Structures are given as structure tokens and as C-alpha cells.
C-alpha positions in Angstrom: -48.4 -81.5 146.6 -45.2 -80.0 147.1 -42.8 -77.8 144.9 -40.2 -79.8 143.0 -36.5 -79.3 144.4 -33.6 -79.5 142.6 -29.9 -79.0 144.1 -31.4 -77.4 147.1 -33.1 -75.1 144.8 -36.5 -74.5 143.4 -36.7 -76.8 140.2 -37.8 -74.6 137.6 -40.4 -75.2 134.3 -39.7 -73.6 130.5 -41.4 -70.8 131.9 -38.7 -70.2 134.7 -41.8 -71.1 137.3 -41.8 -73.5 140.3 -43.5 -76.5 139.7 -45.8 -78.8 141.8 -45.2 -82.3 142.3 -47.5 -85.0 144.1 -47.8 -88.7 144.3 -44.3 -90.8 144.4 -42.4 -88.0 143.2 -43.5 -86.0 146.3 -42.9 -88.7 148.4 -39.3 -89.8 147.3 -38.5 -86.0 147.7 -39.8 -86.1 151.6 -37.9 -89.0 152.3 -34.8 -87.7 150.4 -34.8 -84.4 152.9 -35.8 -86.7 155.6 -32.3 -88.8 155.0 -30.1 -85.7 153.9 -30.7 -82.9 156.6 -29.0 -83.3 160.1 -31.4 -83.7 162.8 -32.7 -81.0 164.7 -31.2 -78.2 162.3 -34.5 -77.3 161.0 -35.5 -74.4 163.6 -39.7 -75.3 162.8 -39.3 -78.7 163.5 -36.4 -80.2 165.7 -37.5 -83.9 164.7 -37.1 -83.7 160.9 -34.0 -85.0 159.5 -31.6 -87.8 160.4 -28.5 -89.0 162.1 -27.0 -90.4 159.4 -24.1 -87.6 159.1 -22.3 -89.6 162.1 -22.6 -92.9 160.3 -19.6 -92.8 158.0 -17.0 -92.6 160.6 -18.4 -96.3 162.2 -16.2 -99.1 161.1 -18.8 -102.1 162.4 -22.3 -102.6 161.9 -22.2 -99.9 159.6 -25.3 -101.7 157.5 -27.6 -102.2 160.3 -26.9 -98.7 161.8 -27.7 -96.8 159.1 -31.0 -98.8 158.1 -31.9 -98.1 161.9 -31.6 -94.1 161.6 -32.8 -94.1 158.2 -35.8 -96.1 158.9 -36.1 -93.7 162.1 -36.2 -90.6 160.0 -39.0 -91.5 157.8 -41.1 -93.3 159.9 -43.8 -90.7 160.0 -44.3 -89.9 156.1 -47.7 -90.6 155.4 -48.5 -94.0 153.3 -45.0 -95.0 152.5 -43.9 -98.6 152.2 -40.3 -98.8 152.9 -38.5 -102.0 150.9 -34.6 -102.9 150.4 -32.1 -100.4 152.0 -28.7 -100.8 150.7 -25.6 -99.2 152.0 -22.0 -98.9 150.7 -19.3 -97.1 151.2 -17.6 -94.6 148.7 -14.0 -93.7 147.8 -14.3 -90.4 149.7 -15.3 -91.7 153.3 -18.8 -91.2 153.0 -21.6 -93.7 152.7 -24.4 -94.1 149.8 -27.7 -95.2 151.0 -30.2 -96.9 148.7 -33.6 -96.8 149.5 -36.6 -98.6 148.2 -40.0 -96.2 148.5 -43.6 -97.7 147.6 -46.4 -95.7 147.4 -49.4 -97.9 146.5 -48.3 -100.3 143.4 -45.7 -97.1 142.4 -42.1 -97.8 143.5 -38.7 -96.0 143.2 -35.5 -95.9 144.8 -34.0 -92.8 146.6 -30.5 -92.3 146.6 -28.5 -89.8 149.3 -24.6 -89.5 150.3 -23.7 -88.4 153.7 
């Protein structure tokens, strides 16, 4: 179980209390954090995060480079099956990554803009 996050803060229930998530929701939140966070920026675990922040500057092979870095970032998330990964360039020069994540017979899509 993990505490639900929303825009970098605890997501609160109707009473103003943080609530817990588990299963696919917990997995998707973990994958999102690992993709969004710059590698080595979390002092307690330097391996946490990805190097996707530099991918937007690439002109060639952007999809294959982003896929490699995304899969590397989430490789150690337990019980995770990764599916299709799509990369698209946004108008502001950033890239948007959509990654299909499965846990058992449930699946969802995590989207990150870097």
C-alpha cells in the first residue's frame, strides 16, 4: 500500500485525510514517479528515477531512446508487466510518453510529459 499523490501532494479524501492506494493504482503511481523524477535526485535512493529529461533534445531515434530509458527506470518495480510504449513530441518541445502497465489481469496507461 502507498499514499495517493496528486500534483506532488497527498491526495485527500472528503475528511481532508490522505488515503491509501493498492494494486494497479499503486503500481501506476510508482511507475509515474520513476518516469517523471530525474535519476539520482532522490537523496535516499540514487537509483530511483529516469534520464528521460534529456530525451526531448534528441532529433533522431527519439522513440527508441525514450523506450530504453523508460523501461530501465521501471525495471525493478515488482510484479509489473510493461506493454506498448508511445512517444510523441508536444508543441512546447517536450515529449509525452504513454506506457501500458499490467498487474495480474488489470492494466492501465501511465502518461508522463518530460
